[in-house]
All heavy atoms as TSV, in Angstrom:
chain	resi	resn	atom	element	x	y	z
A	1	MET	N	N	67.441	70.906	94.602
A	1	MET	CA	C	68.063	71.536	93.464
A	1	MET	C	C	67.568	72.975	93.326
A	1	MET	O	O	68.369	73.875	93.123
A	1	MET	CB	C	67.760	70.732	92.198
A	1	MET	CG	C	68.347	71.360	90.956
A	1	MET	SD	S	70.128	71.461	90.958
A	1	MET	CE	C	70.512	70.368	89.674
A	2	LEU	N	N	66.270	73.170	93.438
A	2	LEU	CA	C	65.721	74.519	93.312
A	2	LEU	C	C	66.314	75.443	94.373
A	2	LEU	O	O	66.643	76.597	94.086
A	2	LEU	CB	C	64.199	74.504	93.403
A	2	LEU	CG	C	63.497	75.859	93.293
A	2	LEU	CD1	C	63.822	76.535	91.968
A	2	LEU	CD2	C	62.008	75.697	93.454
A	3	GLU	N	N	66.471	74.936	95.582
A	3	GLU	CA	C	67.051	75.738	96.657
A	3	GLU	C	C	68.474	76.169	96.296
A	3	GLU	O	O	68.863	77.309	96.541
A	3	GLU	CB	C	67.058	74.933	97.956
A	3	GLU	CG	C	67.517	75.711	99.151
A	3	GLU	CD	C	67.424	74.907	100.434
A	3	GLU	OE1	O	66.465	74.137	100.592
A	3	GLU	OE2	O	68.327	75.058	101.260
A	4	ALA	N	N	69.236	75.279	95.684
A	4	ALA	CA	C	70.603	75.600	95.273
A	4	ALA	C	C	70.589	76.673	94.182
A	4	ALA	O	O	71.390	77.608	94.209
A	4	ALA	CB	C	71.321	74.352	94.793
A	5	VAL	N	N	69.681	76.538	93.229
A	5	VAL	CA	C	69.569	77.544	92.150
A	5	VAL	C	C	69.181	78.893	92.735
A	5	VAL	O	O	69.756	79.924	92.378
A	5	VAL	CB	C	68.546	77.097	91.074
A	5	VAL	CG1	C	68.263	78.225	90.092
A	5	VAL	CG2	C	69.042	75.860	90.346
A	6	LEU	N	N	68.250	78.897	93.663
A	6	LEU	CA	C	67.808	80.154	94.265
A	6	LEU	C	C	68.894	80.810	95.111
A	6	LEU	O	O	68.852	82.021	95.337
A	6	LEU	CB	C	66.550	79.924	95.109
A	6	LEU	CG	C	65.295	79.530	94.326
A	6	LEU	CD1	C	64.156	79.212	95.285
A	6	LEU	CD2	C	64.899	80.603	93.337
A	7	SER	N	N	69.867	80.033	95.548
A	7	SER	CA	C	70.954	80.591	96.351
A	7	SER	C	C	72.042	81.248	95.498
A	7	SER	O	O	72.923	81.919	96.032
A	7	SER	CB	C	71.579	79.504	97.223
A	7	SER	OG	O	72.350	78.608	96.442
A	8	LEU	N	N	71.967	81.065	94.190
A	8	LEU	CA	C	72.955	81.681	93.297
A	8	LEU	C	C	72.809	83.202	93.294
A	8	LEU	O	O	71.695	83.712	93.436
A	8	LEU	CB	C	72.768	81.189	91.855
A	8	LEU	CG	C	73.121	79.743	91.544
A	8	LEU	CD1	C	72.616	79.387	90.149
A	8	LEU	CD2	C	74.611	79.527	91.641
A	9	PRO	N	N	73.908	83.919	93.092
A	9	PRO	CA	C	73.792	85.371	92.894
A	9	PRO	C	C	72.906	85.649	91.668
A	9	PRO	O	O	72.873	84.854	90.724
A	9	PRO	CB	C	75.239	85.815	92.628
A	9	PRO	CG	C	76.080	84.746	93.237
A	9	PRO	CD	C	75.294	83.474	93.099
A	10	GLU	N	N	72.209	86.760	91.683
A	10	GLU	CA	C	71.234	87.089	90.633
A	10	GLU	C	C	71.816	86.974	89.224
A	10	GLU	O	O	71.156	86.483	88.318
A	10	GLU	CB	C	70.666	88.492	90.856
A	10	GLU	CG	C	69.716	88.969	89.762
A	10	GLU	CD	C	68.467	88.108	89.582
A	10	GLU	OE1	O	68.047	87.442	90.534
A	10	GLU	OE2	O	67.910	88.102	88.466
A	11	LYS	N	N	73.046	87.433	89.027
A	11	LYS	CA	C	73.607	87.423	87.667
A	11	LYS	C	C	73.773	86.005	87.126
A	11	LYS	O	O	73.833	85.807	85.920
A	11	LYS	CB	C	74.909	88.206	87.593
A	11	LYS	CG	C	76.097	87.582	88.238
A	11	LYS	CD	C	77.278	88.545	88.189
A	11	LYS	CE	C	78.531	87.910	87.677
A	11	LYS	NZ	N	79.631	88.838	87.534
A	12	TYR	N	N	73.859	85.016	88.011
A	12	TYR	CA	C	73.918	83.619	87.587
A	12	TYR	C	C	72.551	82.957	87.637
A	12	TYR	O	O	72.237	82.108	86.816
A	12	TYR	CB	C	74.897	82.829	88.459
A	12	TYR	CG	C	76.308	83.361	88.431
A	12	TYR	CD1	C	76.987	83.649	89.597
A	12	TYR	CD2	C	76.960	83.591	87.230
A	12	TYR	CE1	C	78.292	84.140	89.578
A	12	TYR	CE2	C	78.256	84.090	87.196
A	12	TYR	CZ	C	78.917	84.356	88.370
A	12	TYR	OH	O	80.184	84.853	88.337
A	13	ARG	N	N	71.756	83.347	88.613
A	13	ARG	CA	C	70.438	82.741	88.794
A	13	ARG	C	C	69.513	83.009	87.604
A	13	ARG	O	O	68.812	82.101	87.142
A	13	ARG	CB	C	69.805	83.248	90.094
A	13	ARG	CG	C	68.471	82.610	90.412
A	13	ARG	CD	C	67.940	82.999	91.786
A	13	ARG	NE	N	67.797	84.437	91.943
A	13	ARG	CZ	C	68.451	85.167	92.837
A	13	ARG	NH1	N	69.306	84.607	93.664
A	13	ARG	NH2	N	68.260	86.466	92.920
A	14	ALA	N	N	69.502	84.223	87.110
A	14	ALA	CA	C	68.576	84.584	86.021
A	14	ALA	C	C	68.801	83.730	84.771
A	14	ALA	O	O	67.846	83.149	84.250
A	14	ALA	CB	C	68.672	86.070	85.702
A	15	PRO	N	N	70.032	83.625	84.262
A	15	PRO	CA	C	70.216	82.783	83.072
A	15	PRO	C	C	69.873	81.311	83.309
A	15	PRO	O	O	69.271	80.669	82.447
A	15	PRO	CB	C	71.709	82.938	82.738
A	15	PRO	CG	C	72.148	84.176	83.418
A	15	PRO	CD	C	71.272	84.335	84.606
A	16	VAL	N	N	70.236	80.791	84.478
A	16	VAL	CA	C	69.936	79.391	84.799
A	16	VAL	C	C	68.429	79.172	84.831
A	16	VAL	O	O	67.915	78.209	84.272
A	16	VAL	CB	C	70.587	78.977	86.142
A	16	VAL	CG1	C	70.038	77.653	86.634
A	16	VAL	CG2	C	72.093	78.913	85.984
A	17	HIS	N	N	67.721	80.078	85.493
A	17	HIS	CA	C	66.262	79.964	85.567
A	17	HIS	C	C	65.635	80.012	84.167
A	17	HIS	O	O	64.784	79.177	83.834
A	17	HIS	CB	C	65.678	81.069	86.444
A	17	HIS	CG	C	64.195	81.043	86.492
A	17	HIS	ND1	N	63.494	80.160	87.278
A	17	HIS	CD2	C	63.264	81.761	85.815
A	17	HIS	CE1	C	62.193	80.350	87.080
A	17	HIS	NE2	N	62.035	81.310	86.205
A	18	LEU	N	N	66.051	80.980	83.382
A	18	LEU	CA	C	65.482	81.127	82.045
A	18	LEU	C	C	65.780	79.913	81.160
A	18	LEU	O	O	64.937	79.494	80.362
A	18	LEU	CB	C	66.007	82.408	81.381
A	18	LEU	CG	C	65.485	83.705	81.989
A	18	LEU	CD1	C	66.262	84.903	81.434
A	18	LEU	CD2	C	64.000	83.879	81.733
A	19	TYR	N	N	66.952	79.342	81.324
A	19	TYR	CA	C	67.352	78.210	80.481
A	19	TYR	C	C	66.667	76.914	80.909
A	19	TYR	O	O	66.020	76.255	80.101
A	19	TYR	CB	C	68.872	78.046	80.546
A	19	TYR	CG	C	69.415	77.000	79.605
A	19	TYR	CD1	C	69.610	77.286	78.251
A	19	TYR	CD2	C	69.733	75.721	80.050
A	19	TYR	CE1	C	70.111	76.337	77.390
A	19	TYR	CE2	C	70.240	74.769	79.191
A	19	TYR	CZ	C	70.425	75.081	77.853
A	19	TYR	OH	O	70.917	74.130	76.993
A	20	TYR	N	N	66.796	76.567	82.188
A	20	TYR	CA	C	66.306	75.272	82.642
A	20	TYR	C	C	64.829	75.250	83.015
A	20	TYR	O	O	64.166	74.232	82.848
A	20	TYR	CB	C	67.129	74.780	83.838
A	20	TYR	CG	C	68.530	74.371	83.437
A	20	TYR	CD1	C	69.619	75.156	83.778
A	20	TYR	CD2	C	68.752	73.205	82.720
A	20	TYR	CE1	C	70.905	74.789	83.405
A	20	TYR	CE2	C	70.031	72.830	82.340
A	20	TYR	CZ	C	71.099	73.619	82.691
A	20	TYR	OH	O	72.366	73.257	82.316
A	21	TYR	N	N	64.310	76.355	83.537
A	21	TYR	CA	C	62.923	76.358	84.009
A	21	TYR	C	C	61.955	76.967	83.011
A	21	TYR	O	O	60.783	76.605	82.991
A	21	TYR	CB	C	62.816	77.072	85.367
A	21	TYR	CG	C	63.531	76.326	86.468
A	21	TYR	CD1	C	64.841	76.629	86.804
A	21	TYR	CD2	C	62.900	75.303	87.157
A	21	TYR	CE1	C	65.505	75.927	87.804
A	21	TYR	CE2	C	63.556	74.590	88.159
A	21	TYR	CZ	C	64.861	74.918	88.467
A	21	TYR	OH	O	65.521	74.220	89.454
A	22	GLU	N	N	62.436	77.913	82.198
A	22	GLU	CA	C	61.556	78.564	81.224
A	22	GLU	C	C	61.770	78.056	79.798
A	22	GLU	O	O	60.960	78.321	78.927
A	22	GLU	CB	C	61.753	80.087	81.274
A	22	GLU	CG	C	61.469	80.712	82.629
A	22	GLU	CD	C	60.012	80.610	83.056
A	22	GLU	OE1	O	59.121	80.601	82.180
A	22	GLU	OE2	O	59.762	80.530	84.283
A	23	GLY	N	N	62.884	77.374	79.560
A	23	GLY	CA	C	63.116	76.749	78.262
A	23	GLY	C	C	63.672	77.657	77.175
A	23	GLY	O	O	63.613	77.317	75.997
A	24	TYR	N	N	64.220	78.808	77.547
A	24	TYR	CA	C	64.801	79.705	76.557
A	24	TYR	C	C	66.178	79.220	76.137
A	24	TYR	O	O	66.894	78.588	76.920
A	24	TYR	CB	C	64.938	81.130	77.122
A	24	TYR	CG	C	63.630	81.858	77.290
A	24	TYR	CD1	C	63.034	81.966	78.545
A	24	TYR	CD2	C	62.986	82.444	76.204
A	24	TYR	CE1	C	61.838	82.633	78.717
A	24	TYR	CE2	C	61.783	83.107	76.360
A	24	TYR	CZ	C	61.213	83.201	77.613
A	24	TYR	OH	O	60.025	83.866	77.774
A	25	SER	N	N	66.555	79.534	74.901
A	25	SER	CA	C	67.903	79.226	74.435
A	25	SER	C	C	68.864	80.273	74.991
A	25	SER	O	O	68.438	81.348	75.454
A	25	SER	CB	C	67.962	79.250	72.903
A	25	SER	OG	O	67.812	80.578	72.428
A	26	GLN	N	N	70.139	79.989	74.928
A	26	GLN	CA	C	71.117	80.954	75.417
A	26	GLN	C	C	71.069	82.243	74.588
A	26	GLN	O	O	71.233	83.335	75.134
A	26	GLN	CB	C	72.519	80.357	75.420
A	26	GLN	CG	C	72.680	79.291	76.480
A	26	GLN	CD	C	74.081	78.734	76.580
A	26	GLN	OE1	O	74.943	79.006	75.757
A	26	GLN	NE2	N	74.310	77.928	77.602
A	27	LYS	N	N	70.809	82.124	73.315
A	27	LYS	CA	C	70.690	83.312	72.456
A	27	LYS	C	C	69.494	84.160	72.893
A	27	LYS	O	O	69.583	85.386	72.987
A	27	LYS	CB	C	70.544	82.897	70.999
A	27	LYS	CG	C	70.485	84.051	70.039
A	27	LYS	CD	C	70.370	83.607	68.600
A	27	LYS	CE	C	70.263	84.822	67.695
A	27	LYS	NZ	N	70.065	84.440	66.297
A	28	GLU	N	N	68.371	83.519	73.182
A	28	GLU	CA	C	67.186	84.244	73.639
A	28	GLU	C	C	67.439	84.909	74.992
A	28	GLU	O	O	67.004	86.032	75.226
A	28	GLU	CB	C	65.991	83.289	73.736
A	28	GLU	CG	C	65.495	82.795	72.394
A	28	GLU	CD	C	64.485	81.677	72.511
A	28	GLU	OE1	O	64.635	80.804	73.410
A	28	GLU	OE2	O	63.540	81.648	71.703
A	29	ILE	N	N	68.160	84.204	75.858
A	29	ILE	CA	C	68.477	84.762	77.170
A	29	ILE	C	C	69.333	86.006	77.017
A	29	ILE	O	O	69.116	87.011	77.706
A	29	ILE	CB	C	69.175	83.714	78.055
A	29	ILE	CG1	C	68.211	82.571	78.354
A	29	ILE	CG2	C	69.709	84.330	79.337
A	29	ILE	CD1	C	68.851	81.345	78.966
A	30	ALA	N	N	70.285	85.962	76.113
A	30	ALA	CA	C	71.130	87.127	75.857
A	30	ALA	C	C	70.279	88.320	75.439
A	30	ALA	O	O	70.487	89.442	75.912
A	30	ALA	CB	C	72.170	86.802	74.781
A	31	GLU	N	N	69.312	88.085	74.580
A	31	GLU	CA	C	68.422	89.158	74.135
A	31	GLU	C	C	67.561	89.678	75.282
A	31	GLU	O	O	67.401	90.882	75.457
A	31	GLU	CB	C	67.548	88.669	72.984
A	31	GLU	CG	C	68.328	88.380	71.716
A	31	GLU	CD	C	67.493	87.681	70.637
A	31	GLU	OE1	O	66.273	87.504	70.824
A	31	GLU	OE2	O	68.087	87.303	69.608
A	32	ILE	N	N	67.015	88.771	76.074
A	32	ILE	CA	C	66.150	89.150	77.194
A	32	ILE	C	C	66.906	89.990	78.215
A	32	ILE	O	O	66.405	91.004	78.709
A	32	ILE	CB	C	65.551	87.895	77.873
A	32	ILE	CG1	C	64.546	87.214	76.939
A	32	ILE	CG2	C	64.898	88.244	79.206
A	32	ILE	CD1	C	64.135	85.821	77.389
A	33	LEU	N	N	68.124	89.557	78.543
A	33	LEU	CA	C	68.900	90.223	79.585
A	33	LEU	C	C	69.772	91.359	79.048
A	33	LEU	O	O	70.421	92.056	79.835
A	33	LEU	CB	C	69.782	89.202	80.315
A	33	LEU	CG	C	69.041	88.084	81.051
A	33	LEU	CD1	C	70.027	87.122	81.689
A	33	LEU	CD2	C	68.089	88.655	82.090
A	34	GLY	N	N	69.796	91.535	77.734
A	34	GLY	CA	C	70.606	92.594	77.145
A	34	GLY	C	C	72.100	92.340	77.269
A	34	GLY	O	O	72.875	93.269	77.487
A	35	LEU	N	N	72.469	91.076	77.154
A	35	LEU	CA	C	73.866	90.677	77.252
A	35	LEU	C	C	74.340	90.072	75.939
A	35	LEU	O	O	73.525	89.680	75.103
A	35	LEU	CB	C	74.036	89.624	78.361
A	35	LEU	CG	C	73.646	90.012	79.770
A	35	LEU	CD1	C	73.626	88.776	80.665
A	35	LEU	CD2	C	74.608	91.047	80.314
A	36	ARG	N	N	75.644	89.962	75.806
A	36	ARG	CA	C	76.192	89.231	74.658
A	36	ARG	C	C	76.033	87.737	74.924
A	36	ARG	O	O	76.004	87.298	76.070
A	36	ARG	CB	C	77.668	89.546	74.483
A	36	ARG	CG	C	77.912	90.959	74.026
A	36	ARG	CD	C	79.374	91.183	73.814
A	36	ARG	NE	N	79.561	92.530	73.295
A	36	ARG	CZ	C	80.712	93.018	72.930
A	36	ARG	NH1	N	81.818	92.279	73.042
A	36	ARG	NH2	N	80.798	94.243	72.461
A	37	LEU	N	N	75.947	86.977	73.856
A	37	LEU	CA	C	75.817	85.525	73.976
A	37	LEU	C	C	76.972	84.946	74.788
A	37	LEU	O	O	76.770	84.083	75.640
A	37	LEU	CB	C	75.747	84.873	72.591
A	37	LEU	CG	C	75.697	83.350	72.568
A	37	LEU	CD1	C	74.506	82.819	73.348
A	37	LEU	CD2	C	75.676	82.853	71.132
A	38	THR	N	N	78.177	85.433	74.543
A	38	THR	CA	C	79.340	84.912	75.284
A	38	THR	C	C	79.227	85.187	76.779
A	38	THR	O	O	79.673	84.375	77.589
A	38	THR	CB	C	80.661	85.490	74.742
A	38	THR	OG1	O	80.586	86.915	74.764
A	38	THR	CG2	C	80.936	84.997	73.332
A	39	ALA	N	N	78.617	86.298	77.168
A	39	ALA	CA	C	78.424	86.607	78.585
A	39	ALA	C	C	77.447	85.601	79.203
A	39	ALA	O	O	77.666	85.126	80.323
A	39	ALA	CB	C	77.910	88.024	78.769
A	40	VAL	N	N	76.396	85.288	78.494
A	40	VAL	CA	C	75.422	84.307	78.985
A	40	VAL	C	C	76.093	82.946	79.113
A	40	VAL	O	O	75.924	82.247	80.125
A	40	VAL	CB	C	74.186	84.226	78.059
A	40	VAL	CG1	C	73.282	83.056	78.443
A	40	VAL	CG2	C	73.406	85.523	78.098
A	41	GLN	N	N	76.874	82.565	78.119
A	41	GLN	CA	C	77.564	81.269	78.168
A	41	GLN	C	C	78.515	81.196	79.353
A	41	GLN	O	O	78.579	80.178	80.049
A	41	GLN	CB	C	78.311	81.032	76.856
A	41	GLN	CG	C	77.378	80.825	75.680
A	41	GLN	CD	C	78.086	80.876	74.337
A	41	GLN	OE1	O	79.143	81.485	74.197
A	41	GLN	NE2	N	77.501	80.217	73.340
A	42	THR	N	N	79.233	82.285	79.595
A	42	THR	CA	C	80.167	82.328	80.725
A	42	THR	C	C	79.423	82.235	82.043
A	42	THR	O	O	79.819	81.492	82.946
A	42	THR	CB	C	81.009	83.617	80.684
A	42	THR	OG1	O	81.761	83.638	79.470
A	42	THR	CG2	C	81.945	83.717	81.873
A	43	ARG	N	N	78.326	82.969	82.166
A	43	ARG	CA	C	77.541	82.939	83.408
A	43	ARG	C	C	76.940	81.567	83.649
A	43	ARG	O	O	76.896	81.096	84.787
A	43	ARG	CB	C	76.459	84.008	83.389
A	43	ARG	CG	C	77.039	85.403	83.509
A	43	ARG	CD	C	75.981	86.468	83.488
A	43	ARG	NE	N	76.598	87.790	83.514
A	43	ARG	CZ	C	75.931	88.902	83.742
A	43	ARG	NH1	N	74.632	88.878	83.963
A	43	ARG	NH2	N	76.568	90.062	83.744
A	44	MET	N	N	76.500	80.913	82.597
A	44	MET	CA	C	75.957	79.555	82.731
A	44	MET	C	C	77.047	78.598	83.187
A	44	MET	O	O	76.821	77.764	84.067
A	44	MET	CB	C	75.354	79.087	81.404
A	44	MET	CG	C	74.119	79.849	80.968
A	44	MET	SD	S	72.651	79.434	81.909
A	44	MET	CE	C	72.414	77.745	81.428
A	45	GLN	N	N	78.219	78.724	82.606
A	45	GLN	CA	C	79.334	77.855	82.976
A	45	GLN	C	C	79.718	78.052	84.442
A	45	GLN	O	O	79.909	77.087	85.185
A	45	GLN	CB	C	80.526	78.145	82.069
A	45	GLN	CG	C	81.729	77.268	82.312
A	45	GLN	CD	C	82.877	77.597	81.368
A	45	GLN	OE1	O	82.969	78.701	80.832
A	45	GLN	NE2	N	83.750	76.642	81.154
A	46	ARG	N	N	79.800	79.296	84.867
A	46	ARG	CA	C	80.144	79.592	86.260
A	46	ARG	C	C	79.047	79.132	87.209
A	46	ARG	O	O	79.332	78.611	88.287
A	46	ARG	CB	C	80.435	81.075	86.429
A	46	ARG	CG	C	81.736	81.467	85.765
A	46	ARG	CD	C	82.048	82.929	85.902
A	46	ARG	NE	N	83.295	83.234	85.199
A	46	ARG	CZ	C	83.672	84.447	84.855
A	46	ARG	NH1	N	82.918	85.499	85.160
A	46	ARG	NH2	N	84.803	84.634	84.221
A	47	ALA	N	N	77.796	79.320	86.811
A	47	ALA	CA	C	76.675	78.882	87.640
A	47	ALA	C	C	76.699	77.366	87.818
A	47	ALA	O	O	76.488	76.859	88.927
A	47	ALA	CB	C	75.350	79.322	87.034
A	48	ARG	N	N	76.973	76.639	86.742
A	48	ARG	CA	C	77.051	75.181	86.839
A	48	ARG	C	C	78.172	74.755	87.786
A	48	ARG	O	O	78.014	73.804	88.552
A	48	ARG	CB	C	77.264	74.567	85.454
A	48	ARG	CG	C	76.045	74.627	84.568
A	48	ARG	CD	C	76.311	73.939	83.235
A	48	ARG	NE	N	75.238	74.154	82.313
A	48	ARG	CZ	C	75.333	74.862	81.177
A	48	ARG	NH1	N	76.479	75.412	80.826
A	48	ARG	NH2	N	74.285	75.009	80.390
A	49	ALA	N	N	79.303	75.456	87.725
A	49	ALA	CA	C	80.427	75.131	88.608
A	49	ALA	C	C	80.046	75.380	90.071
A	49	ALA	O	O	80.353	74.556	90.944
A	49	ALA	CB	C	81.656	75.959	88.225
A	50	ILE	N	N	79.366	76.480	90.326
A	50	ILE	CA	C	78.916	76.792	91.691
A	50	ILE	C	C	77.924	75.732	92.167
A	50	ILE	O	O	78.028	75.225	93.280
A	50	ILE	CB	C	78.290	78.199	91.762
A	50	ILE	CG1	C	79.344	79.274	91.513
A	50	ILE	CG2	C	77.596	78.412	93.111
A	50	ILE	CD1	C	78.774	80.667	91.284
A	51	LEU	N	N	76.961	75.403	91.308
A	51	LEU	CA	C	75.953	74.407	91.685
A	51	LEU	C	C	76.588	73.045	91.940
A	51	LEU	O	O	76.214	72.345	92.886
A	51	LEU	CB	C	74.879	74.292	90.602
A	51	LEU	CG	C	73.936	75.480	90.491
A	51	LEU	CD1	C	73.072	75.353	89.243
A	51	LEU	CD2	C	73.080	75.615	91.736
A	52	LYS	N	N	77.554	72.686	91.111
A	52	LYS	CA	C	78.237	71.404	91.293
A	52	LYS	C	C	78.915	71.368	92.664
A	52	LYS	O	O	78.816	70.371	93.384
A	52	LYS	CB	C	79.271	71.213	90.189
A	52	LYS	CG	C	80.008	69.904	90.260
A	52	LYS	CD	C	80.975	69.785	89.092
A	52	LYS	CE	C	81.744	68.462	89.159
A	52	LYS	NZ	N	82.672	68.334	88.057
A	53	GLU	N	N	79.568	72.456	93.033
A	53	GLU	CA	C	80.243	72.516	94.325
A	53	GLU	C	C	79.243	72.495	95.476
A	53	GLU	O	O	79.407	71.743	96.441
A	53	GLU	CB	C	81.094	73.772	94.401
A	53	GLU	CG	C	81.943	73.848	95.646
A	53	GLU	CD	C	82.894	75.029	95.633
A	53	GLU	OE1	O	83.451	75.336	94.572
A	53	GLU	OE2	O	83.066	75.633	96.715
A	54	VAL	N	N	78.201	73.293	95.368
A	54	VAL	CA	C	77.190	73.364	96.431
A	54	VAL	C	C	76.505	72.030	96.612
A	54	VAL	O	O	76.327	71.548	97.733
A	54	VAL	CB	C	76.150	74.477	96.121
A	54	VAL	CG1	C	74.940	74.351	97.026
A	54	VAL	CG2	C	76.785	75.839	96.236
A	55	LEU	N	N	76.127	71.405	95.519
A	55	LEU	CA	C	75.406	70.137	95.603
A	55	LEU	C	C	76.309	69.000	96.064
A	55	LEU	O	O	75.867	68.101	96.764
A	55	LEU	CB	C	74.747	69.806	94.259
A	55	LEU	CG	C	73.620	70.760	93.868
A	55	LEU	CD1	C	73.144	70.475	92.460
A	55	LEU	CD2	C	72.472	70.697	94.845
A	56	SER	N	N	77.583	69.032	95.704
A	56	SER	CA	C	78.495	67.978	96.165
A	56	SER	C	C	78.770	68.150	97.651
A	56	SER	O	O	78.965	67.171	98.374
A	56	SER	CB	C	79.790	67.967	95.364
A	56	SER	OG	O	80.554	69.124	95.632
A	57	ASP	N	N	78.781	69.399	98.146
A	57	ASP	CA	C	78.938	69.637	99.576
A	57	ASP	C	C	77.740	69.102	100.350
A	57	ASP	O	O	77.895	68.549	101.434
A	57	ASP	CB	C	79.096	71.149	99.882
A	57	ASP	CG	C	80.447	71.676	99.457
A	57	ASP	OD1	O	81.359	70.870	99.159
A	57	ASP	OD2	O	80.611	72.918	99.427
A	58	ASP	N	N	76.560	69.243	99.791
A	58	ASP	CA	C	75.344	68.745	100.445
A	58	ASP	C	C	75.366	67.228	100.548
A	58	ASP	O	O	74.879	66.660	101.522
A	58	ASP	CB	C	74.085	69.175	99.690
A	58	ASP	CG	C	73.776	70.659	99.881
A	58	ASP	OD1	O	74.392	71.285	100.753
A	58	ASP	OD2	O	72.923	71.178	99.146
A	59	ASP	N	N	75.923	66.563	99.548
A	59	ASP	CA	C	75.986	65.104	99.565
A	59	ASP	C	C	76.915	64.578	100.653
A	59	ASP	O	O	76.757	63.467	101.134
A	59	ASP	CB	C	76.453	64.565	98.208
A	59	ASP	CG	C	75.409	64.760	97.113
A	59	ASP	OD1	O	74.233	64.975	97.471
A	59	ASP	OD2	O	75.765	64.704	95.926
A	60	ALA	N	N	77.893	65.386	101.046
A	60	ALA	CA	C	78.870	64.957	102.039
A	60	ALA	C	C	78.301	64.959	103.455
A	60	ALA	O	O	78.872	64.369	104.351
A	60	ALA	CB	C	80.103	65.867	101.978
A	61	ILE	N	N	77.173	65.597	103.642
A	61	ILE	CA	C	76.576	65.711	104.988
A	61	ILE	C	C	75.943	64.409	105.410
A	61	ILE	O	O	75.391	63.679	104.727
A	61	ILE	CB	C	75.533	66.866	105.043
A	61	ILE	CG1	C	76.258	68.165	104.795
A	61	ILE	CG2	C	74.794	66.869	106.352
A	61	ILE	CD1	C	75.332	69.367	104.700
C-alpha cells in the first residue's frame, strides 16, 4: 500500500500522506498546503480512484 501511495503524483501524494499517515483533517491539510478545502477534497477523491485502480491491477497478477 505504501508503495502505491508513494507512486502517486506529488499533488495527490501530499494530501493522502497528511490525512492517512499524519492524521490531519482535510481542513488542516488545506491550510498546510495553502489550498481551498474543495481542492483537497478533489485531490483526495482522485488519489483514491488512482489507488483503487493501481491496487486492483496488482491483485490481477
